C-alpha positions as CSV (number, residue, x, y, z in Angstrom):
1,X,115.7,-266.0,-242.9
2,X,112.6,-267.2,-241.1
3,X,112.7,-269.9,-238.5
4,X,110.8,-273.0,-239.5
5,X,107.3,-273.5,-238.1
6,X,107.4,-275.9,-235.2
7,X,104.5,-278.1,-234.0
8,X,102.9,-277.1,-230.7
9,X,103.0,-280.8,-229.8
10,X,106.2,-281.5,-228.0
11,X,106.8,-284.9,-229.5
12,X,106.3,-283.6,-233.1
13,X,108.4,-280.6,-232.4
14,X,111.3,-282.8,-231.2
15,X,110.9,-285.0,-234.3
16,X,111.1,-281.9,-236.5
17,X,114.2,-280.8,-234.7
18,X,115.8,-284.2,-235.1
19,X,115.2,-284.1,-238.8
20,X,116.6,-280.7,-239.1
21,X,119.7,-281.5,-237.1
22,X,120.4,-284.7,-239.0
23,X,120.4,-282.7,-242.3
24,X,123.5,-280.8,-241.0
25,X,125.6,-283.9,-240.3
26,X,126.3,-285.0,-243.9
27,X,127.4,-281.6,-245.2
28,X,129.8,-281.2,-242.2
29,X,131.3,-284.6,-243.1
30,X,131.6,-283.5,-246.8
31,X,133.5,-280.4,-245.8
32,X,135.8,-282.4,-243.5
33,X,136.7,-284.6,-246.4
34,X,137.5,-281.7,-248.7
35,X,139.4,-279.5,-246.3
36,X,143.1,-279.8,-245.9
37,X,143.4,-277.3,-243.0
38,X,144.0,-279.1,-239.7
39,X,142.6,-276.3,-237.7
40,X,139.4,-276.1,-239.8
41,X,139.1,-279.9,-239.7
42,X,139.5,-279.9,-235.9
43,X,136.8,-277.4,-235.5
44,X,134.5,-279.2,-237.9
45,X,135.1,-282.5,-236.1
46,X,134.2,-280.9,-232.8
47,X,131.0,-279.4,-234.3
48,X,130.2,-282.9,-235.8
49,X,130.7,-284.4,-232.4
50,X,128.4,-281.9,-230.7
51,X,125.8,-282.4,-233.5
52,X,125.9,-286.2,-232.9
53,X,125.5,-285.7,-229.2
54,X,122.6,-283.4,-229.7
55,X,120.9,-286.0,-232.0
56,X,121.4,-288.6,-229.3
57,X,119.9,-286.4,-226.6
58,X,117.0,-285.4,-228.8
59,X,116.4,-289.0,-229.7
60,X,116.0,-289.8,-226.0
61,X,113.6,-286.9,-225.6
62,X,111.7,-288.0,-228.6
63,X,111.3,-291.5,-227.1
64,X,110.2,-290.1,-223.8
65,X,107.6,-287.8,-225.3
66,X,106.2,-290.5,-227.6
67,X,102.5,-290.9,-227.2
68,X,101.6,-294.0,-225.3
């Protein structure tokens, strides 16, 4: 699998990363709803938390790199 092409512009690259990252959140939530295993759900909830934290951090970076 090839990595997606990223823009050489830092702001656009961060926007691309944010979009990619946000696409992972819904599927994780879907699996949590379907899984009945407490251990699996715990790990998925932890992953979901880390993804949300990463989105928040990248959102701040996106704001800081926004062209003025």
